[in-house]
N, C-alpha and C positions, 0 to 999 in steps of 0.2 A: 729504792723504798721498799718498804715491807708490803709484801699481796697479801698475809694472811687475813683470815680476818677474825676477828674479834667476835670469844662467845658472848652469848645473849643472855645477860642478867636473868632472874626471877621477873615475871609480872607481881602486878596484882593482885595480892587474892580477893574473894571473892568474900571471904571474913573482912575482911579491910574497908572494902567497901561498904557494908554492910551494917562496918563497925561505925565507921564517919557520917551514917547517915542517924544513927543510933545518938551518935554523938551530937546530929544538931535536933534532936527534937529534944532534949533532953533540956536545951536551953532555951526551950520556948513555953508560953502558960498556958495552961488547960485551956481543952477546946479547941488548938489551932490546929491550921494545913501546911502543907507547903508547896506550891505551883511554881515548877521550877523548868520552862522553856533548855530543849537541843539547841545545836544550828541547825541551818536549815541550809541547802545548795544556796552558793552564790554565781548568778550568772557572768560569764566571764564575754561573752561574744554572740551573739543571738540566742541559738540552742545549744554551746558551748556553757560546763559550768567550769569555773574552780575546782580542784583536786576537794575534800573533803576536809573540814578541819572542824575536830568537836566543842562547843563550847567548852572553857574549861573547867566552869562549878558547876556542870551537867558531867561530865565528865568525870566531875572530881568524887561528885559520888554518886554513881552507879558503873562506872568504866565501858558503857553501853554505846556500843559507835556511830549508830544510825544517825540520819537525818531529823528533823521531821521529830520525836516526841514529846513528850511531856512526863515528866515526873512529877507523881504527886504522891505528897508524905505523910499522912495522918498516924499522928499518934496516937498510941490505944485505942484503936479501931481491930477488932475481935477478929474481924475474918483473913486482917493482913495491912499491916501499915506502912507497905509501898506498894503502892500501881502505877504502873507504865500504860502510857497511851504510844504508841507506835506506825509505824509504815504497814498497813495494807497487805497479806501478802497480795499478788499480783503476779499469774506467771506473764503475762504482756512484757510489762515490764521487768519483769526481772529475767528474759531472755538478751534486755540491751545493758542492765545495767546494776544486774548481780542477782545472787538468791538476798531476799529479803526474811528477817529472820521470826518476824512476827511475833503475835504472842503467847502464841506455846514454846517459840525459842527463847524466846526473852525469862520465861519464869525459868527454863528449863537452864541456860545457859550462863546467866546473868543472874539468877537468885533474887528474883520480883517475889513479892507474894502472891501479887497478882498484875496481870497484863492484860490489856484488849487492841486488837487493831483503831485505830483513826476513825474508823465508817463507824463505831460507836461512841464515840467520844463526847460526841452532842445530846446523847439521850441519855449517859450517865452518869458523866460529869456533877448535875448540879445533887443527881442524888447523895452523890460523894460528899458533897460539901453541905452538906445540909448537918446541921446546928453548928457547924465552927467556928466558930466567936470571930476569929483573927486568922485574917489569910497572907503569909508571906509571901513573900515573890518579888522579884528584879521590878522596882518602881521603877523607874526609867526604860523599860521593855514595854512600847507602849500596845505593840501587840501583845503581848502577855497581861499586859493592864488590864485593857480593854475585851478583852475572852473575861478574867475575871467579873468586872463590871456588868458584862452582858449575863456569869452564873446568878451573880446578885441576885439583879431585875427577875431573873426563874424564878427564883428564891422566894423571895419578897415579891411574887405576886402569887406561889403559895401560900400565904403566912395565914388563912382560914382552911387554910388543911393541916396545920401542926410545921411547918415545914418553915426552920429557921436561917436565915441570911447573911450571913459575913457582914459584918458590922463594922469590921476594922482590916483594912489595908495597909500594909508592913513591912518596911524594906529587906528582903534576904540576905543582900549580896552582903553584907557586912560582916554576918555573920558565920557566912561560909569563907570571906578571907580570915577571918579570921585563925579558924580553923587549917586553911591553906598553907596558912605562913612560917606553922610549923610540922617541920617532915619527919615522914614515918628514915625507918631504917631502909623499905622494900626503897620509899623514894629517893634517899639520899642515893642507893646502890644506881638507881636508871638517873639520874643526873649523874653524876660520877664516873658513867659511861657514854653518855650525852656528849662529855666533857673529853674521854681519852678519844673517841670518835672527833672530836673540836678538832684538841691540838693534834692531828694522828690529818687533818686537813693542814692546820698550818703549818703543816712540817712541811711537810708533799711541797707547799705555795712556794715555803723556801727552796728548797730544793727546785725548783720547778723554772724560777725565779732568770732574765735575763735581761738588757736592752737588746730593744725590741719587741719584744712582744706589747700583745693590751692588758691592759687591766680584766678584761674580761676572759683571756685567756687561766689567768690567777681564780680568778673566780667559777672558770669550767672545772679546774684539777681541785678545789674547797667541794664541788656540791660534788663530782664526783665519787670524792673519799666519802662524804656522807652517804650514799646511797649504796655505794664497797658495805659497809658494817653494818646498814639495817636502815640508819633514821631516814625518815619519810624524806628530807631534802633539808634545808636551812631554815634557824627558830625566826630567822626574819630577811629581810631584802641585805644578800650578804655586800659590804660593801670594802671596798679595794682602790682605795685611792696615793695616786702614784702624782708624789715635788704635789706643790701645787693645790692637790685636790684631797692631799689629808687634813688643810685647816678648815676642809668644808665636816663638820659631822655627820652628817646621814650623807652623805656624795654614796651616789646609788648606780648613775649613769657607767661607772667600771667599763667606761668606752677609748680614756688615750693609750697613746704609746706611751708605754715606761722606757725611762732615757739612762743611760748612763751618769751618777751621781749623783742620782735624787733617789731619797727614801722612798716608799711602798706601804702606806699604814693599810693592814686588814683587820676587818671587824666583824668578826662571823660565826655563829654555833651551831649546831647542828641540834635538828627535834629527833629527837627519844619513844618513840611511846609515849606520845606529846612532853615533854619536859628539855627543858631549854639545856643550853650550851650556848657560852658567851664572853668570847676569849678575844681580846686588843692584843695586837703584835708588829711594831714595827723593823723595818727591815731595810738595808738599799740592796735596790737593784742589781750593783756590778756587784752582791759582796762583803765592800768592803765599806767599812764608816767614813765620813771625812775626818778630820778633827775635830772641825764642827760640829755635825752631825754627831758626834762620839759626846763631845761637851755637854751640846744640848740633852740628849737620849742619857744622858746618864744623870741629869736634874732631876726626871722625873723620874728614873726606876730606883734614882733612894727614894725619892717621894713613893716608890709604891712599894719597895717593901716593907718601912717602915708602918705605911698603911692595913698591909697583910699581916704583920705583927700584932697590930694596937687591937687586929678583931678578936674578940674574946668575952666571954658571958657577961651583963654589966658595960660594956660598951656601948656606946651610941656613932650613929652616924652625921652626927654634928660633929663629935667630938674627931673622929676621922678626919672627916671633913677638910677641920681646922687643921689639922697637923698638916694636911700635904696643905693647904694652901701658906699655911707658916716655910714647909719647906722647899714648894714653888717657886713663891716670892724670893728667899731668900740667895734661890738660885736663881734667880731673872739678875738679882741686884750683882753676882756677882761676875757673870754674864754680861751687864752695860749696857745687859739689856732696857733695867727701870734703876734710875737715881731715887737717893734718900736711904735714910733710916730706915729700916726695916717696920718697925711698928706703926708707921704712918705710911707706906707702902700698903700695907695690909687692914689698918683702920681709914683710912680712901680708897679702898679695892683699885688699887691702880693693876692688880694683875690682870683685874679681868679684863685687862685689853688683851692677855696670853691665852687665861682659862678660863672658858667658860658656863660650864656645866658642871655637878656636882661628882662627888667621888664615886657614890654608892648608892645601887638599889635594890631592892629586893629578886630573886630569882628563884623563877618552877616551873609550874605550866604554863605560863607567860612570860616570855623574856624581862619584861618590866612587868614583873609582876603585884599580886594586890597585897595586899597589909598594908595597915596605917603606919607612918612616920613618928606618927605626934600619939600621949596617954596622957589625957588632959590638960591638954597643951601642953606637955614636957617630951623632951625625944625620946624616945620608946628605946629604954636599953636591950641590946641581944642578947638573947637565950639559944640555949643550942636547941637546933634541928631546922634553923636561921638560915639563910642562904643567899651572903649577898655579891654583888664586881665590887670590885676595887679599881677605877679607872682614869686614877693623875691623867695628864696631859696638859701639853702646851699646843700650840698654835701660831705660829708667828707669820704675820703682816708682810708682804711683798709692797713696803712702804722706803722713802727716802732715809727714814731717818731710824731704820735697821741695816745694823754691819750687812756686808754685801752678803758673805756666807751664813748666814741663818734666813737670810727671809724665801719668804713662802718653804719652812717646813711647818710639816702639822707629827706630834707625837705623841702617841697613846703606846701607854701597857697596864691590858687587865687584868684581872684572873675574879675565877670561881671559887669563892672560898665557903664551907660550910663551918657554922659556930656549934660547936661540938664544949662538951660538958670539963675538958679542964684547956681549951681554946678553943685551935681551930681547927680546919683539914682545909687545903687548897688542893680541889678539885681540878685543878685546867695545873699541875703543873709538870703534867706532859709535853708542853713545848716549851723550850730555850728564853731568854730572855738579858739574859749578860751579852753586854757584844761580844763577848770572844766565843761562846756558846754559839751564838750565830752563825757569827763568820766560819764556825766550823765545820757549823751542817753545811753551809754553806759553799761548803767546798768542795765537799763531793757532788757535785752535781758538775758534771765534765763538761758544761759548757762559760760554763765565767775559768777565768784567767785562779793560777795557785797563786 
């Protein structure tokens, strides 16, 4: 397997972050302001923190990498429309946790019009918001909402001095999420890179597996590959489910022994510059699909390939899902796992015993990325710049009415697909999914029989 290092794509430029902030402010009514917090450190245990991961909305508008910051957007302000509050410069703390940018670094390196350290926040925030009638913030963030209410009370107490307090709080999240739904070319390049890292990790797992290993051995191979190529790590908890564990949709224990004759399902993706890859493949532990496994796999694969082909401007995820349901149900009938007419099986949702989830979700800075799936009550139509997953699956319970050769088999196949002007681009095409291609790749593993 290759030990080369993928060249890094270009980072998002400061001009793009500025343009995003300007686009958000352009949607706001006059005399509005935006108050948006960063993420904070999260305690793992006692005095140990989880690795810091920036809030996705805050990152989208700023690129600023530190915790405990606050973005203030003030459309039309002559002294500068973008103001940041950030961690105080503190040499004693920096000796333990690393250099902080401080207010000067925030302006110089991240292009804010003005910045202050948090020690000045309480004295300056009310003055900055004086005269703003509407305040947009993440309305479900209790800490930010409490801060906004405190500032409003402070300004209301100064009404006799001419202060004007915000009279309306509104949710900013939906506005930001609509912007995030359409990816720029730079974002698509970062997502393509995250998917290529993820694909290499899946190929590495296919070439490493053999009976007797535990699921966490493959998790280690996956996450080694993520870090080797500069990803921050997994974009979500890696799923490595062998045998009947593959029928548990969010199985993350990853501790069982992988046995000869079983399949293993891996759902794992790298996070690169906060953008997620999300790929699922299912393959035989011993390198060879049995006849029954192959028959079930081909049903899922055919549905997945037709669904990928349907991704295009104007299509809807509901239409794509309905096509998958039809394909999977037809296959279940052909395999004897369902009885009756196709239309009746669909209408009565008999397939739901074996197919429990939707076919697609948005992908971006979050694995299950933001953006409305419906507009005015109707399914949203796909548009260029959107990125979706396509991930049908079948999960066959280990029960007496199931043919023994199919019991306890879980199969899912997932790709990441960008909508283009004339169709789609499969970002995750670097990992095989045809039976013969998977088996050929796995034969390169010297630990498996030829």
